[in-house]
Steps between C-alpha positions, in 0.01 A plus 500: 500500500859454390399265206248752391770768486741271310237419248406861445870592456525219240210623310644857512834371384350309213292788381796718523707266284226489244493873496871498412469213258231654276683820455803306404298323235374824379855649484614197298217530264584868450852414407379239238271760337170407634406867565473457882205260485524197731477197295315203642691180459366230259377271785229743576343414170569150441521344844886554485763229496751771592689416828503874585137540444426196709701636794333833491159337486584283798635805681169690448305208630719484806454879557126463468506218751715690745278808483188293566662341794619838645147636459370207677740533780426870514126427520560249785712735691269801470196367695725362773666834542164682480368266773802572716452884448123468586574305803756760603261782439218326698729449791587874495131597478419280799784659699365846412153406586607354839691822563190700423298288737760556775484873428118498514505315825740747641281786394188344644685436826624859520147639408352272778692704762506846326244772594261632224439857420230607254369830372191546299159655470399349834785652689821392649546148642786353707473124562710224652583220261225262639244787509451447880606865557359773270485873531305707246484876468198666343379843483197721457497870422173688422524876416144648485331818439159619605311797345167589669238689303346767723146635489486797730653303788856406579518119512825312484854610435635477146854374470745216454563239755720199546216255571716194559870445517579143616810287494370150544719225643358149467686160524524152638703350779553130567284408192162540650490831687410805287531858619388849392619834629357803327549856631330792327667836468211658311302783661607686798546205740727195458293186561564125506235362270579125519730314743413130527637143486317226324558116547421295189454138622306443175293716261193383694637582843691824581529697810572881474576740797582872518347796338310447177169557322190381686318248277165667445469741197561389149623837353693559818690161460588598148859596458561881506670504151204306350200715608284655215505843646749722712286453808276218608129531511261607776469134598847497658378756761315216660762219497811475708840545334809368651509356853715309733416135546542137412317309227461162357466496121532272198411426144287187427439292183800659307369844583128457415427598862681689769444574862636738782398498858687720760499667826586874499521802724181616352591834331207733412382592164743563214549877527570526869683372798406449862464843655591420859681208668231498775298274277540138601465295181438124505690328233298508170432223237530551128456243225430453141404229253541532131437272213615469145309187403585498128863611542644163388248406242493535122191739525688821398203728557471409855867459618517854615182487708557518876272572798508484872432655831712673753414609857618605843389525863641664805399669826590839638478588880547871569632550854454882508261750378708602200440442135695195385508211264328666203616593164636843475290570191349366180674648197420575137701386193698824552579399854280769660297438806125500449386324814630498863354408833436761766737567789434265784377199290688178530468137395362276761411130463511295189596593151451278202538535124381267215623562144364275210728555200568395144712573195499381137786521245466381146745606235507892511193518721514552870220530769530531874217544739460491882264596773568555862285548801663626814319471842651679786367576849577860600451684812461876585687539829379770730531582869134423555488158323562315181298489176573209274383370169581241238576670177510330165694677218530345153675553173524349150689541185527373146815557296541403134773525237595417142846467364486687165822339367366150555721373792343287761389678824549339845469559869877569503491748209591510131821396333550664149558266214702771321698718762528863410766559226422775250786390274326165462154651476400351835295693751433272795137424612209728563209436730185689562333474842197603673351471851188582694489485884283611787538510879202543731520598865220371736275791560479407859842636535353850448169455691685345793745791524807294400557719199379832369342566156642857531838356459462172334305334209313174544568383136776538250453387140798503270551414132858497331634451151873445418759408245795283602801477272736205565823587333647171612472265793675742729385856402147619488322832451155578626244769426157507663204730605281450795169661592355454848162636640361507840167452665372593860717796549305789666779742577602817325745514219830646605863441421621171626164329547524208253131392470385845408555452131600212267859397474652500161869398475736409225769248583826403325773256596840383375575157647823302521452138643741214494 
């Protein structure tokens, strides 16, 4: 390094001396009258024998040689220094990379012990770092209106109502235990809709205990925010709703089949409750098998086809001569009573239900159909004796829909591809729906004195049409119209007698669900 500097200094000195020498020559020439031009010595032309010229020539050669050597040395030193610089930079990069790895490891270690809080369109979620403990907060609010069209008879009450107002608390404890607690503040009475614990040993094997929906009716099992109309069809008059019990359930073949089998208290039909505690109910059985055989195949047209059967059986033993164990009433789409049993009639003996069911979803198309037959032994309790009969009531429905905006329909509802945002010219999803349903009461209920045709009808037939507007995944608006007619009624038309005329009602709903 020192030699290189000395050589460079020598070259610089030589060049500097030459710079002083040539002006001196020029000055001398000017003094001798050469008009300032530098005159080249004679050796330049003839090979020169002049001593001075030879010395200058030798000096130039030495300068050229020194410059070449310096350049060579500079070139040799440049790559070495560059390599040293690169090595130094590489070491610094490695240090930074290692520091980043340490920081990332520290962040991962911290995240592994920190709780997780999330907020989104599916609600609030609080979770431990290992997800073994989870609490989720959901909600459902349905604000409805009902407008009845009267025809000379006062049927139904117009007005607004808070149909459902439910905070929904779900979660997991110790990894495999799920829970659900759902109170309902809608209506005039606060109720606990769901309160159960579910143990997930595996998808194929789960045990659920508490209060939850009995596994019978297809439309009844559909989530409340996802139903096509404000109210479920006439079929749900004949299937149980929620009940206390314990059930074994599971999904098989990656969801291509599912089963539920449980023991329940044996609640009566959907619309009513046990009228008197003097009924001694044996525990009832309820179960369901449902199949989606093409769910996991590439046959798109059949993936949304599902079918199955649900059923229940239980026994009632009345201990006194009071009416117990029967539904309070069968109700219309407008939730008005069109059939009730006479006073003094109670359930006695076996009660069974069978409900074959199916649905089909393909693109914007939706179809749902089910049939239920309900067989119940009833007794007319009197002081003189007891008159009994086995009554078989049945109901069926078909519901269809089409999403006008092209989104896929499903059993769990519709998710808009373009959520409502007028500024972006997005309007959500629109779905038209229609339904036809009928409920038939066994005529022996009237001929045997268990019901009166002067107060009740033996058949209700309803058709409904509606428009559902999904503004986004969480907000939905409904508008629908329902027309119900009745047969078998022999009483006189008077205010408050529902089957005396057809029921015509306009429904609307604004729903928030998350």
